[in-house]
N, C-alpha and C positions, 0 to 999 in steps of 0.2 A: 275305473277311469273317472277322472275328475270332470265335473261339468260346471259351467258358469251359470249365472242367474238367467241366461237367455236360452238355456237348454243345449248349449254347444259343448259337446265333449271334446277334450283335448287329446287327440290321437297321434299327433305328430309334433316334432320340434325342428326348427331350423337353427343351426349353430354356426355362427360366424367364427372362424378360426383366426382371422387376421383382417385388418383393414388395409394391409399392403396390397399393391397390385402393380403388375408390369404393363398394364394398359392405362389409358387416360380417357376413357369413353366419355363423350360429351353429355350423355344422358345419365351418368352414374348417380345413384342415390345411396349407395352403400348400405343396403338393408334398412333404409329409412333414416339413417343417422346423418345424412347429408354427406357432402364430399369431404370426408375426414381422413382420407387415405394417407398413411404414413410413409416413411422411407422404406427402402428395400430390405434393410437389415432387420432381423428379428428384434421385437420390442419387449421390454420387461412387463408391459401392461397386458400382453396376450395371455390368455389362459394356458396353463401347461397341459400336457397330455393327461396327467393324473387328474387335474381339475375337470377337464372335459369328460373323461370316463366316469368320474365320480358322479357328475351331474346325470349322465345317461343311465347309470345304474339306479339312481334314485327314481327318475321319471319312468323307468321300465317297471318299477314297483306299482305305479299307478296305471299300468296298461298302455302306456305310450308305445306304439309299435313301429314308428317311422322316425328316422332322423335324416335330414339333409344338411350336409356340410357346405357352407358358403364362405364368402369373404366380403370384400377384397377378393384376392385370388388364393383359395385355400391350398393350392398345390405349392405355394411358396413355403408351406410348412414342411420341413424335412421329416417330421414325425407323423405325417398324415397316415401312412400305412400302419404305423403302430396304433394310432387312435382308432382306425377302422377295425383292426384285428381285435382290439380290446373292447369294442362296442358290444353290449349284451347280444347274445345270439337271437333273442326274441325280436330284435329290431331290424327292420329293412333299412339298408344304408344306401343313400344316393348322394350325388355330388354335383354342384354347379361350378363350372370352371370355364376359363377362356380357351382351354385346350392346348396351350403351348407347351405344357410340361407332361402331357400324356404320352408322347413318344418315349419309350424307355421305361415308363412307370405303369402303364395301363395294366400289364399282366400282373405285376406285383399288387396293384390295387384290387384287382379281381380276386387274386389269391387270398388277399387279406380279408375279403368279405364284401367289397363294393359290388352292388347289384345293378345300379343304373347311373347314368351320367347325362347331365345337360351341358351342352357346349354353346357358349355365346358366339353367334355368327350372324352379323347384320347385313352382310352383302356377299356376293359371289365374285365380285371384281376386286382385285388387290388394291387398286387406287381408291375405290369407293370405301372399301373396308378400312383403309388407313386413315381416311378423312374422318370417319366416325370414331375409331378407337385410338387415334393418334399413335399408332404403332405400325411397324412394318412386318408384322408377324403372321401375315395371312397364310403363307405356305406352311408355317408351323402348325397353325390351327387345323388346316386341312389334313396334315399328317397326323395330328392328334385325334381327329375324328376317325381316321382309318385305323389308328392304333387301338382305339376303344372298340371298334367293330371286330378287329382281329382278336382282341382279348375276350370277346364274348359279352361285352357290355352293351348288348343290343336289345331293343332298338335305341339308338342314340337320339336324344331329343335336342334339336337345335333351337336356341333361344334367339329371337329377333325382336328388338324393340321397334314399334311402329310409330314413327313421327315424321315430321316434314322431310328430314334428311333421308329416310329409308323407304318412304311410301312407294316410291317408284321401283323398288327392288323386290316388293312382295311377290309379284307374279313370277319372277324368276326363281325365287326361293321355293314357292309352292311347286313349280314344275320340277325343281331339283329333287325334292323329297318324293314327288310322285313317281320319279324314275328310279328311286333307290329304296328298296324294301327295308333296308336296315335303318332308315332315318325317319324321324318325325319332326314336325315343326311346331313350335310354340310362339305365336305372335303375341307380344306383350304390349298392352296399351301404355303409351307414354304417360307419366304421372307428374304433371307440372306442379302439383301441390308439394312434391318432395324435391323436385329438381329446379324449379323456376322455369323461366322462358316459356310462358303459356302460348306464345305465338308459334311455337313448334308443334302444337297439338293438331291432330286431325280427327275427323269424325270416324271413330272405329266401326260404327254401324255400317258405313259404306263397305268396309272390308268384309263384314259378316254377309252383307247382301251379295257381294261379288262371289264369295265362296259358296253361298247357298246355290247359286246358279251353276257354278263350276263342278261341285262335288257330285260324286256318284252316290253317296249316302251321307246322311246327317244323323247324329244322335246327340242326346243331351245327357251329360253326367249329372248325378245327384250332387256331387261336390260343386258348390258355387253355381249350380244351374248352368254349367258351362257347356257350350256346343263343340262337338267334334265333327270335322269335315273329312271324309275319306275321298282322296283324289288319287287315282291310279294306284300305285303300290304304297302310297304314303298316307299319313294322317296329319291333319292340321287342326290345331286347337288355338282359340283366342282367349287370352287372359285379360279381362276388361273390368278391373276393380273400381275405376273412377266413377264416383257418384252412383255406385251400384249396391243398393241395400241387399240384394240377393247374394252377392258375393260375400259381404260382411256377415250376413246371417248364417252362412254356411262355413265360416272360418273355424278350423279345428286345430290351429297351430299356435304355439308359443315360440317366440324367438329368443335367442341368447346372443348378446353382443360379444365381440372378441375379448372385451375386458371382464366378462362374467356377470353382466347385468341381464336379468330377465325382462323381456319386452312383450307386453301383451298384444300390441297392435303395431303393424308396420307403419301406420301413418302418425303414430304418437311417440313422443319422447318425454312426455310428462308423467309417464307411468313406469319408468325404469325402476327395477328393484335389484339391489345388490345381494349376491348370495353369500355375503360376509366372508369368512375365512374358508369357505367351501367345505365345512363339516357337513356330513350327510343330513343331520337333523336341521341345520340352518337351511340347506337346500330344500328339504321337504316343506318347511314352514313357508319359505319364500315362494316356492312353486304353488302351494295352496293359495297364498295371498294373490299371486298374479292371476291365477285362473278365476278366483272369486271376483276379482275386480275387472275382468275383461268386459268390454262393451262393444257391440257392433258399431263400427265407426260411422258408416252411413246408415241413417234410419234411427239411430239412438244418440250417439255422441254428437253427430252432426244431423240436424233436422231441417226440413224444408219450411221456409217462411217466405210467403210472397214469391215463390219460385226461386228462392235463393237458399243455398245451404249455409246455416249458421250454427254456431256452437251451442249445444244444450248445456246450460250452466249447471245442471244437476250433476254432471260428471267431471267438472274441471278441478274439483278440490279433493279428489281421491288421494288417500295417504300413500305417499311413495317415498322411496329413498333414492335421491338423485346421485349420479356419479360426481 
């Protein structure tokens, strides 16, 4: 398994299959690339199934044991089942989706080898959901969650971004998963450094404190030093990467953009590396370079000076190949 200069092994990859999406969520950062979502039709710049599988075959050689397929909306790819089926058997396969295409496909995805699914769901009320996602697909999302559970893709983890628009819905979502044993909830801290609109930010520590009081049991995961709160039949986890050196120090992922660029850090786009024409040797070389040049964003790339985070100039001139 490859390890960067900060002792962080790369054990997982996140692969964006498209930047297309049938939602228009107000908080979208598109895997750190910014709001670059394209039209609904398939685009020539998207990696082919062969290219995705070739990359996964290479990184499996380095002991990478997990892949999460993301987007955009990855289920807009008609060949998603094929990609999952062709993923190396040694890799655990998961998917982040808005859930609207799970009805009718969840069983096929499970049969192809999908093990876990995250479904974006920011509210339990259709009108509130529509305001955030700019879609009228609430019923389809609920149907998609049920389809995933019926297919055996459980527990289904619901993703909820916590910011000014959704803070009032957190309690209802926590109660929802507490009453449904097949569901878990992942509360994701809003990231204004990627999306803009810092006025939408809230103090995520207040959510931690509230859950601490509400939970029957609390545990801390080694990964990212992240806390898990067990409430009723459900589990709630908070993803709080903003200004969090512990999170960055425990990052074990490399990302791949839909165009086939390796990305060492969610928060950076100055470190993108092209995998060339996708030959296996080019992928091996580029993957090694990407891992070698990974830097914890907070605590190393960004450092505290006079109580403010500033860029550490030591890392801004890393050799990269930009798209």
